[in-house]
C-alpha positions in Angstrom: 5.4 8.2 22.2 3.5 8.6 19.0 5.2 10.4 16.2 8.2 11.2 18.4 10.6 11.2 15.3 8.6 14.0 13.8 8.8 16.0 17.0 12.5 15.2 17.3 13.3 16.2 13.7 11.3 19.4 13.9 12.5 20.7 17.3 16.0 19.2 17.3 17.5 16.4 19.5 18.2 18.7 22.5 14.6 19.7 22.8 13.5 16.2 22.0 15.5 15.0 25.0 13.8 17.7 27.2 10.4 16.4 26.0 11.4 12.9 27.1 12.3 14.3 30.6 8.9 16.0 30.8 7.1 12.8 29.7 8.9 10.8 32.3 7.8 13.3 35.0 4.2 13.2 33.8 4.2 9.4 33.7 5.5 9.2 37.2 2.7 11.5 38.4 0.1 8.9 37.1 1.5 6.0 39.2 0.7 4.8 42.6 3.2 4.6 45.5 5.3 1.5 44.9 4.9 1.6 41.1 7.9 2.5 38.9 8.7 4.0 35.5 11.9 3.6 33.4 13.0 4.7 30.0 13.9 1.6 28.0 15.5 3.6 25.1 14.5 6.0 22.4 10.9 7.0 23.0 9.8 3.8 24.9 9.1 3.6 28.6 8.3 0.7 30.8 6.0 1.0 33.8 5.9 -1.7 36.5 2.5 -1.7 38.2 2.8 -3.9 41.3 0.1 -5.5 43.5 -2.9 -5.5 41.2 -6.0 -7.6 41.5 -6.8 -7.9 37.8 -6.1 -6.3 34.5 -8.7 -3.5 35.2 -6.2 -2.0 37.7 -3.7 -1.7 34.9 -6.1 -0.2 32.5 -7.1 2.4 35.0 -3.5 3.5 35.1 -3.4 3.5 31.3 -6.5 5.8 31.2 -4.8 8.2 33.7 -1.8 8.3 31.5 -3.8 9.0 28.4 -5.7 11.8 30.1 -2.5 13.4 31.4 -0.9 13.2 27.9 -3.7 15.3 26.5 -2.3 18.4 28.1 0.5 20.2 26.2 4.1 20.0 27.3 6.2 23.1 27.8 9.6 22.7 26.1 11.9 25.7 25.8 8.9 28.0 25.9 7.0 26.1 23.2 3.8 24.1 23.6 4.2 20.6 22.3 1.5 17.9 22.1 2.4 14.3 22.4 0.3 11.2 22.8 1.3 7.6 23.7 0.4 4.1 22.6 0.3 1.7 25.5 0.7 -2.0 25.6 -0.3 -4.0 28.8 0.9 -7.5 29.8 -0.2 -9.0 33.1 2.3 -11.3 34.9 -0.3 -13.8 36.0 0.0 -15.6 32.6 2.7 -17.9 33.9 5.8 -16.0 32.8 9.1 -17.5 33.8 11.3 -14.7 32.5 10.8 -10.9 32.8 12.0 -10.4 29.2 9.0 -12.4 28.0 6.7 -10.1 30.0 8.3 -7.1 28.4 8.1 -8.7 25.0 4.4 -9.2 25.2 3.8 -5.7 26.5 5.8 -4.5 23.5 3.7 -6.6 21.2 0.5 -5.1 22.6 2.0 -1.6 22.3 2.7 -2.1 18.6 -0.8 -3.4 18.2 -2.1 -0.2 19.7 0.0 1.8 17.2 -1.4 -0.2 14.3 -4.9 0.4 15.4 -4.5 4.2 15.3 -2.2 5.2 18.2 -3.2 7.2 21.3 -4.8 4.1 22.9 -4.0 1.0 24.9 -4.2 -2.7 24.2 -4.0 -5.6 26.5 -1.9 -8.5 25.4 -3.6 -11.8 24.6 -2.7 -15.2 23.0 -4.1 -14.0 19.6 -1.5 -11.2 19.6 1.3 -13.6 20.3 0.1 -15.9 17.5 -0.1 -13.0 15.2 3.4 -11.8 16.1 4.8 -15.3 15.5 3.0 -15.6 12.2 4.3 -12.2 11.1 7.9 -13.3 12.0 7.5 -16.5 10.1 6.0 -14.6 7.1 9.0 -12.2 7.1 11.4 -15.1 7.2 9.6 -16.9 4.4 9.4 -13.7 2.4 13.2 -13.2 2.6 13.8 -16.7 1.4 11.1 -16.3 -1.4 13.3 -13.8 -3.2 16.1 -16.3 -3.2 14.0 -19.3 -4.2 12.2 -17.6 -7.1 8.8 -18.2 -5.5 7.1 -15.1 -7.1 5.0 -15.3 -10.2 3.5 -12.5 -12.3 -0.2 -12.7 -13.3 -1.8 -10.4 -15.9 -5.2 -8.9 -16.0 -6.4 -7.8 -19.5 -7.2 -4.1 -20.1 -9.9 -3.7 -22.7 -10.6 -0.9 -25.2 -14.2 0.2 -24.8 -14.2 1.4 -28.4 -13.7 -2.0 -30.1 -13.6 -4.5 -27.2 -10.0 -5.4 -28.0 -7.3 -6.3 -25.4 -4.8 -3.5 -25.5 -2.6 -4.5 -22.7 -2.4 -5.9 -19.2 -1.8 -5.0 -15.6 1.0 -7.0 -14.0 0.1 -8.4 -10.5 2.4 -10.4 -8.3 1.6 -13.7 -6.7 3.7 -15.6 -4.2 3.8 -19.4 -4.6 4.3 -20.2 -0.9 5.6 -23.7 -0.5 3.1 -24.4 2.4 0.2 -21.9 2.0 -0.2 -22.0 -1.7 -0.8 -19.0 -3.9 -0.8 -15.8 -1.9 -2.2 -12.5 -3.2 -0.6 -9.1 -2.7 -2.6 -8.0 0.4 -1.2 -11.1 2.3 2.5 -10.1 1.9 3.0 -6.7 0.3 2.5 -4.8 3.6 5.3 -6.9 5.1 7.5 -6.4 2.0 6.9 -2.6 2.3 7.9 -2.6 6.0 11.0 -4.6 5.5 12.2 -3.0 2.3 11.9 -6.3 0.3 9.4 -4.5 -1.9 12.4 -3.0 -3.8 13.8 -6.3 -5.1 10.4 -7.9 -5.5 9.3 -4.8 -7.5 12.3 -5.0 -9.8 11.7 -8.7 -10.4 8.1 -8.0 -11.4 9.1 -5.1 -13.6 11.7 -7.1 -15.4 9.5 -10.1 -15.8 6.5 -8.0 -17.0 8.6 -6.2 -19.6 10.2 -9.4 -20.8 6.9 -11.1 -21.1 5.0 -8.4 -23.0 8.0 -8.1 -25.4 7.6 -11.8 -26.1 3.9 -11.4 -26.7 4.5 -8.4 -29.0 6.9 -10.6 -31.1 4.5 -13.6 -31.0 1.3 -11.6 -31.6 2.2 -8.4 -33.5 -0.5 -5.6 -33.5 -0.8 -1.9 -34.0 -0.5 -0.5 -31.4 1.6 -3.2 -29.7 0.4 -4.7 -26.5 1.4 -2.7 -23.4 1.8 -3.5 -19.7 1.1 -1.6 -16.5 3.1 -2.1 -13.4 2.2 -0.8 -9.9 4.8 1.3 -8.0 5.0 1.6 -4.2 6.4 4.7 -2.5 9.6 2.8 -1.6 10.3 1.9 -5.2 9.4 5.4 -6.5 11.8 7.0 -4.0 14.8 4.9 -4.9 17.5 7.3 -6.2 18.5 4.9 -9.0 15.0 3.9 -9.9 14.9 5.6 -13.4 18.3 4.1 -14.2 17.0 0.6 -13.2 13.9 1.1 -15.5 16.1 2.2 -18.4 18.4 -0.8 -17.9 15.6 -3.3 -17.8 14.0 -1.8 -20.9 17.3 -2.1 -22.8 17.9 -5.6 -21.5 14.6 -7.0 -22.8 14.4 -4.7 -25.8 11.0 -3.2 -24.9 9.9 0.1 -26.4 9.3 2.4 -23.3 6.0 3.5 -24.9 4.7 0.0 -24.1 5.4 0.4 -20.3 3.1 2.3 -17.9 3.6 2.8 -14.2 0.6 3.0 -11.9 1.1 5.3 -8.8 -1.3 6.5 -6.2 -2.1 10.2 -5.5 -0.5 9.9 -2.1 2.9 9.0 -3.6 2.9 12.2 -5.5 1.6 14.4 -2.7 3.9 13.1 0.0 6.8 14.9 -1.7 5.6 16.9 -4.7 9.0 18.4 -5.5 10.8 15.0 -5.6 7.8 13.4 -7.4 7.9 16.1 -10.1 11.6 15.4 -10.9 11.0 11.6 -11.0 7.9 11.9 -13.2 9.7 14.2 -15.6 12.6 11.8 -15.9 10.2 8.9 -16.6 8.4 11.0 -19.2 11.7 11.7 -20.9 12.1 7.9 -21.2 8.6 8.0 -22.9 7.1 5.7 -20.1 3.4 6.3 -19.4 2.2 7.4 -16.0 -1.2 6.4 -14.6 -2.9 7.6 -11.4 -4.3 4.5 -9.7 -7.5 4.5 -7.6 -8.2 8.0 -8.6 -10.7 9.8 -6.5 -9.9 8.1 -3.2 -6.8 10.1 -2.2 -6.0 13.8 -1.9 -8.7 16.1 -3.0 -6.2 18.7 -4.5 -6.4 18.5 -8.3 -3.7 21.1 -9.1 -1.1 18.4 -9.5 -2.9 16.9 -12.5 -2.1 19.9 -14.6 1.5 20.2 -13.4 2.7 16.6 -13.6 3.1 14.5 -16.8 0.2 12.1 -16.2 -1.3 10.1 -19.1 -4.2 8.2 -17.6 -6.6 8.3 -14.6 -7.8 5.0 -13.3 -11.2 5.2 -11.7 -11.3 3.3 -8.4 -13.3 0.1 -8.3 -15.4 1.5 -5.4 -16.9 4.1 -7.7 -17.4 1.5 -10.6 -19.1 -0.9 -8.2 -21.4 1.8 -7.0 -22.5 3.1 -10.4 -26.1 2.2 -9.5 -26.1 5.2 -7.1 -26.5 8.7 -8.5 -23.7 10.0 -6.3 -21.1 7.6 -7.7 -22.4 8.0 -11.2 -21.8 11.8 -11.0 -18.3 11.2 -9.6 -17.4 8.9 -12.5 -18.9 11.4 -14.9 -16.8 14.2 -13.3 -13.6 12.2 -13.5 -14.1 11.4 -17.2 -14.9 15.1 -17.9 -11.8 16.2 -16.0 -9.6 13.7 -17.9 -11.0 14.9 -21.2 -10.2 18.6 -20.4 -6.7 17.6 -19.4 -6.2 15.4 -22.5 -5.8 12.2 -20.4 -7.2 8.7 -20.9 -9.6 7.1 -18.4 -9.5 3.4 -17.4 -12.2 1.9 -15.1 -11.1 -0.8 -12.6 -13.3 -3.5 -11.1 -15.9 -3.9 -13.9 -18.0 -6.9 -12.9 -21.3 -6.5 -14.8 -22.7 -5.8 -18.2 -24.6 -2.9 -16.8 -21.4 -1.3 -15.5 -19.7 -1.8 -18.9 -22.6 -0.1 -20.7 -22.7 2.8 -18.3 -18.9 3.4 -18.6 -19.1 3.2 -22.3 -21.9 5.8 -22.4 -19.9 8.1 -20.1 -17.0 8.0 -22.6 -14.6 5.9 -20.6 -11.7 4.7 -22.8 -10.6 1.5 -21.2 -11.8 -1.0 -18.6 -10.6 -4.1 -16.6 -12.2 -6.4 -14.1 -13.7 -9.9 -13.6 -16.4 -9.2 -16.2 -13.7 -9.6 -18.8 -11.1 -11.8 -17.0 -9.5 -12.4 -13.7 -5.7 -12.1 -13.4 -4.2 -15.1 -15.2 -0.8 -16.7 -15.5 1.3 -16.1 -18.6 0.3 -19.4 -20.2 -3.4 -18.6 -19.9 -2.9 -15.1 -21.3 -1.0 -16.4 -24.3 -3.8 -18.9 -25.0 -6.4 -16.1 -24.7 -4.4 -13.9 -27.2 -4.0 -16.8 -29.6 -7.8 -17.3 -29.6 -8.4 -13.7 -30.5 -7.9 -10.4 -28.7 -11.5 -9.3 -29.0 -13.8 -9.7 -26.0 -17.1 -11.4 -26.8 -20.0 -9.1 -26.2 -22.2 -11.9 -25.1 -19.9 -12.8 -22.2 -22.0 -13.5 -19.1 -21.8 -11.6 -15.9 -19.0 -12.8 -13.7 -19.2 -13.0 -9.9 -16.6 -10.9 -8.1 -13.7 -12.8 -6.5 -11.6 -10.9 -4.0 -7.9 -11.3 -4.9 -6.4 -8.9 -2.5 -5.2 -6.4 -5.1 -4.3 -3.1 -3.7 -2.5 0.2 -4.5 0.3 -1.1 -2.3 0.7 -4.2 -4.5 3.7 -2.4 -6.0 3.9 -4.8 -8.8 
């Protein structure tokens, strides 16, 4: 049952149990004589469809179930709507054990959930290969935290006033022993799901703070170089997160003013009250707060005035589309909004000289992207700083390379 936990939490467990009974009755009404339905546990049901000619017989039953689930359920005088995600596995695939058949139907069900819920999916070998690969990835990811296989890369952030490097965005890479360097989109979703994002995120935060402090000592400047670190919702909602930040800053001796956290709009809007408290505590530490991928999330702008936000980061999709009038107006509006709220603006994903000139003309403060530099390891960054922090204006246009960075990178 899709979103059953939400229904259970809002109605209570007793009414949730009544809903499960009603769902069972409705499922049974969709079956043929000789078929059977059983509740496996929680909100999962197993249907045994016997004597079928091919998979289309099973999908017809799935369609009947979906149609039946469209009607509301009556629970203690209330109307409740509930949909279901269905996975189908056909026993003509050479199964020797019934638990393998159930396993594959379960895999197909989770695939249906991942593709948007309220649908069915038929199990195939690709799903099995994907499930095995995900399990192997999770195992490797758990070992990676023990084997020190993560590495922090840094992408320069440029001042559009004088073309100077003012800081870096820290981005995690996984040096997988067999698959080579993996970018965030290849493992961060799994890290989020398993909770491993918390120790990974703390490692990246500590390493980024330590490294930028080393560069500040080696290459003094006014203002000092700063570093931006992405936060995931899991990290942001850790009750001891602020204490962890303060401890790391004290350990490495970094001034909090040199640290900025990048969070998405959704993290704030998922729980505004909790987010307000967390952001105020971070502000009291004098850590900067940046809204990442601004313009792609919630349309409500009221939170911008209420929360202690320092910078808006314009999403790369708007920067990449500056040749269209619509995107140009959106970027112009974001810059104007930031100015009125006394915030800075950073443009992400700058890839061409034309984009750079447009952003500068619009009054954007800072920029980053492949036009300036791809994310680099610490040795390459140190060499770049040593050569001079000013970006050469005659730098040629770079071709975009997809690195899999995302707001969920959390690092």
